[in-house]
RODO-2510 file (C-alpha; in nm, 4 decimals, decimal comma):
residues 225
     n   res          X          Y          Z
     1     m     0,0000     0,0000     0,0000
     2     g     0,1506     0,3303    -0,1097
     3     i     0,2001     0,6291     0,1155
     4     k    -0,0390     0,9210     0,0769
     5     i     0,0343     1,2745     0,1940
     6     a    -0,2520     1,4960     0,3119
     7     p    -0,1320     1,8541     0,3657
     8     c    -0,3360     2,0386     0,6283
     9     v    -0,4150     2,3533     0,4333
    10     l    -0,4987     2,5812     0,7256
    11     d    -0,1277     2,6128     0,7996
    12     a    -0,0647     2,7412     0,4468
    13     d    -0,0182     3,1083     0,3651
    14     l    -0,3852     3,1921     0,3158
    15     t    -0,2982     3,5237     0,1488
    16     r    -0,1730     3,3136    -0,1441
    17     l    -0,4074     3,0197    -0,1103
    18     r    -0,4214     2,9204    -0,4765
    19     e    -0,0431     2,9278    -0,5103
    20     s     0,0072     2,7294    -0,1888
    21     i    -0,2339     2,4588    -0,3000
    22     a    -0,0819     2,4409    -0,6472
    23     e     0,2659     2,4013    -0,4973
    24     v     0,1787     2,1020    -0,2801
    25     e    -0,0326     1,9438    -0,5526
    26     e     0,2589     1,9704    -0,7962
    27     a     0,4781     1,8057    -0,5310
    28     g     0,2422     1,5080    -0,5120
    29     a    -0,0217     1,5824    -0,2471
    30     d    -0,2832     1,3077    -0,2596
    31     v    -0,5635     1,4838    -0,0722
    32     l    -0,6028     1,8243     0,0895
    33     h    -0,6909     1,7989     0,4580
    34     v    -0,9099     2,0755     0,6022
    35     d    -0,9575     2,0920     0,9782
    36     a    -1,2870     2,2377     1,1008
    37     a    -1,3345     2,3091     1,4722
    38     d    -1,6249     2,4674     1,6560
    39     g    -1,4637     2,5822     1,9812
    40     h    -1,6584     2,3176     2,1763
    41     f    -1,5406     1,9683     2,0889
    42     a    -1,2000     2,1157     2,0097
    43     a    -1,0972     2,4339     2,1880
    44     n    -1,0330     2,6313     1,8729
    45     l    -1,2206     2,7836     1,5795
    46     m    -1,1065     2,6715     1,2350
    47     a    -1,2180     2,6477     0,8727
    48     g    -1,5644     2,7809     0,8167
    49     l    -1,7646     2,6964     0,5093
    50     s    -1,6408     2,9924     0,3042
    51     l    -1,2770     2,8949     0,3478
    52     t    -1,3535     2,5316     0,2719
    53     r    -1,5312     2,6377    -0,0453
    54     a    -1,2350     2,8526    -0,1485
    55     i    -0,9954     2,5609    -0,0931
    56     a    -1,2169     2,3259    -0,2947
    57     e    -1,2369     2,5749    -0,5806
    58     c    -0,8568     2,5904    -0,5977
    59     a    -0,7968     2,2167    -0,5631
    60     t    -0,7472     1,9551    -0,8313
    61     v    -0,7063     1,6669    -0,5833
    62     p    -0,9808     1,5539    -0,3428
    63     v    -1,0596     1,7719    -0,0430
    64     g    -1,1233     1,6038     0,2905
    65     v    -1,2779     1,7840     0,5864
    66     h    -1,2018     1,6746     0,9420
    67     l    -1,4998     1,7823     1,1518
    68     m    -1,3799     1,8413     1,5065
    69     i    -1,7262     1,9581     1,6064
    70     t    -1,9935     1,8458     1,8498
    71     d    -2,2727     1,8051     1,5922
    72     p    -2,1218     1,6613     1,2740
    73     l    -2,4522     1,5390     1,1341
    74     r    -2,5899     1,8910     1,1374
    75     y    -2,2976     2,0445     0,9494
    76     a    -2,1664     1,7651     0,7266
    77     p    -2,4112     1,8375     0,4397
    78     a    -2,3019     2,2016     0,4291
    79     y    -1,9371     2,1006     0,4049
    80     v    -2,0234     1,8589     0,1258
    81     d    -2,2006     2,1429    -0,0562
    82     a    -1,8845     2,3505    -0,0030
    83     g    -1,6809     2,0912    -0,1916
    84     a    -1,5672     1,8280     0,0568
    85     q    -1,5285     1,4859    -0,1030
    86     v    -1,4214     1,3117     0,2158
    87     v    -1,5935     1,3796     0,5485
    88     i    -1,4280     1,2680     0,8711
    89     f    -1,6008     1,3046     1,2060
    90     h    -1,5153     1,1939     1,5583
    91     a    -1,6487     0,8760     1,7126
    92     e    -1,6780     1,0638     2,0418
    93     t    -1,9383     1,3068     1,9013
    94     v    -2,2218     1,0693     1,8072
    95     d    -2,4405     0,8255     1,9982
    96     d    -2,5156     0,5910     1,7075
    97     l    -2,2010     0,5464     1,5007
    98     p    -2,3458     0,3227     1,2235
    99     d    -2,6387     0,5594     1,1737
   100     a    -2,4072     0,8605     1,1565
   101     v    -2,1892     0,6916     0,8964
   102     n    -2,4935     0,5976     0,6898
   103     q    -2,6381     0,9488     0,7049
   104     i    -2,3198     1,1098     0,5796
   105     k    -2,2742     0,8469     0,3086
   106     t    -2,6087     0,9490     0,1600
   107     s    -2,4343     1,2686     0,0464
   108     g    -2,2232     1,0600    -0,1905
   109     v    -1,8891     1,1245    -0,0208
   110     r    -1,6214     0,9050     0,1310
   111     v    -1,6598     0,8786     0,5080
   112     g    -1,4057     0,8401     0,7847
   113     v    -1,4074     0,8333     1,1627
   114     a    -1,1403     0,9852     1,3859
   115     l    -1,0328     0,8574     1,7256
   116     n    -0,8947     1,0804     1,9995
   117     p    -0,5691     0,9629     2,1606
   118     d    -0,7447     0,7847     2,4477
   119     t    -1,0330     0,6355     2,2466
   120     p    -0,9902     0,2586     2,1973
   121     p    -1,0095     0,1104     1,8475
   122     q    -1,2879    -0,1267     1,9538
   123     v    -1,5442     0,1542     1,9302
   124     l    -1,5255     0,1142     1,5512
   125     a    -1,6362    -0,2494     1,5560
   126     p    -1,9972    -0,1606     1,4572
   127     v    -1,8798     0,0080     1,1355
   128     v    -1,6336    -0,2479     1,0012
   129     g    -1,6816    -0,2624     0,6264
   130     r    -1,8617     0,0730     0,6135
   131     l    -1,5734     0,3208     0,6324
   132     d    -1,3365     0,4577     0,3714
   133     c    -1,0792     0,5792     0,6215
   134     v    -0,9909     0,5958     0,9893
   135     v    -0,7956     0,8762     1,1529
   136     v    -0,5761     0,8051     1,4540
   137     m    -0,5124     1,1268     1,6450
   138     t    -0,1621     1,1502     1,7893
   139     v    -0,2355     1,4854     1,9545
   140     e    -0,5440     1,6237     2,1231
   141     p    -0,7596     1,7765     1,8493
   142     g    -0,7676     2,1498     1,7940
   143     f    -0,4217     2,3000     1,7493
   144     s    -0,1393     2,2584     1,5001
   145     g     0,2178     2,2260     1,6183
   146     q     0,1604     1,9982     1,9174
   147     g     0,4124     1,7319     2,0104
   148     f     0,3639     1,3833     1,8690
   149     i     0,2267     1,1152     2,1064
   150     e     0,3333     0,7677     1,9984
   151     k     0,1066     0,5648     2,2261
   152     p    -0,2084     0,6041     2,0082
   153     c    -0,0170     0,4447     1,7192
   154     r    -0,0562     0,1118     1,8965
   155     k    -0,4156     0,1155     1,7702
   156     i    -0,3031     0,1071     1,4095
   157     p    -0,2114    -0,2635     1,3855
   158     v    -0,5441    -0,3496     1,5488
   159     l    -0,7306    -0,1308     1,3004
   160     r    -0,5368    -0,2728     1,0074
   161     r    -0,6217    -0,6294     1,1097
   162     t    -0,9851    -0,5348     1,1671
   163     f    -1,0467    -0,3316     0,8518
   164     g    -0,7960    -0,4907     0,6151
   165     s    -0,5691    -0,3435     0,3541
   166     g    -0,8417    -0,1665     0,1586
   167     i    -0,8926     0,1192     0,4041
   168     d    -0,6857     0,4329     0,4473
   169     i    -0,5490     0,4770     0,7982
   170     y    -0,4438     0,8332     0,8686
   171     v    -0,2218     0,9602     1,1442
   172     d    -0,2934     1,3214     1,2363
   173     g    -0,0840     1,5190     1,4824
   174     g     0,2851     1,5923     1,5078
   175     v     0,3639     1,4155     1,1815
   176     g     0,6981     1,5172     1,0330
   177     p     1,0143     1,3653     0,8863
   178     e     1,1191     1,2318     1,2275
   179     t     0,7855     1,0708     1,3141
   180     a     0,6742     0,9559     0,9668
   181     p     0,8834     0,6361     0,9806
   182     i     0,7255     0,5549     1,3160
   183     v     0,3645     0,5823     1,2003
   184     v     0,4135     0,3891     0,8777
   185     g     0,5960     0,1254     1,0780
   186     y     0,2750     0,0721     1,2732
   187     g     0,0776     0,0372     0,9492
   188     a    -0,0599     0,3833     0,8684
   189     n    -0,0590     0,4851     0,5020
   190     v    -0,1878     0,8451     0,5078
   191     l     0,0086     1,1244     0,6752
   192     a    -0,1846     1,4398     0,7621
   193     a     0,0772     1,7100     0,8094
   194     a     0,0492     2,0802     0,8768
   195     s     0,3543     2,2565     1,0168
   196     a     0,5915     1,9945     0,8721
   197     i     0,4849     2,1099     0,5257
   198     f     0,3739     2,4705     0,5553
   199     r     0,6004     2,5906     0,8385
   200     a     0,9110     2,3970     0,7456
   201     d     1,2628     2,5246     0,6850
   202     q     1,2071     2,4912     0,3101
   203     p     0,9236     2,5638     0,0650
   204     p     0,6075     2,3516     0,1058
   205     g     0,6646     2,1460    -0,2080
   206     k     1,0140     2,0448    -0,1020
   207     a     0,8928     1,9801     0,2529
   208     l     0,6195     1,7487     0,1231
   209     r     0,8699     1,5509    -0,0838
   210     r     1,1006     1,5234     0,2179
   211     l     0,8136     1,3908     0,4286
   212     r     0,7266     1,1285     0,1670
   213     r     1,0882     1,0149     0,1447
   214     a     1,1034     0,9784     0,5222
   215     a     0,7849     0,7696     0,5224
   216     e     0,9095     0,5498     0,2399
   217     r     1,2336     0,4878     0,4268
   218     g     1,0209     0,3780     0,7208
   219     i     0,8405     0,1259     0,5012
   220     m     1,1683    -0,0102     0,3704
   221     k     1,3041    -0,0437     0,7217
   222     s     0,9889    -0,2276     0,8337
   223     s     1,0201    -0,4640     0,5369
   224     d     1,3829    -0,5375     0,6246
   225     t     1,2916    -0,6325     0,9800
***
């Protein structure tokens, strides 16, 4: 399974949004990751519908929205209308996970569920076979630039065995060249990265390529062992 890179666009220079998106797409971005937070579930406000729409209008690769909000079923349709092609919501925010997945799927988008660092992978048992992706949070949701927590990565082998090779498993939080080999070693194949791409010591396109190389080295090392 090949590595996919999902740049978190909110860390880009939003005064040159189109240019920033074009740069990471040219460098091989597989999906654009847009974090949306409501100030309740996650203690921050991020990515309203207008910004999401602007990102989708600039993008040529799929746009995924990560809803870190307390009422994802209320707002998911609006984000789909704004251009999201992947909708990810948190398991912790709904009472009936299968029903929530089914409701969002009626919009014709790919659906994923995110797990906070302390949420066990077993909560996803009722939706095995129904998801397109799973997101393992390696920071508490809400703020870019937090330090990477490795412990949640222990869920990844469990999720990979449960869901199989056909599902994308993201790691989101503190992902950079140093941590990329760790997460792919556990079995993740999608790296959601913000500061490691858009706040790096080199332009975003070069930073994205560096991150991919680091992840691929991690895969090679895992294969050797």
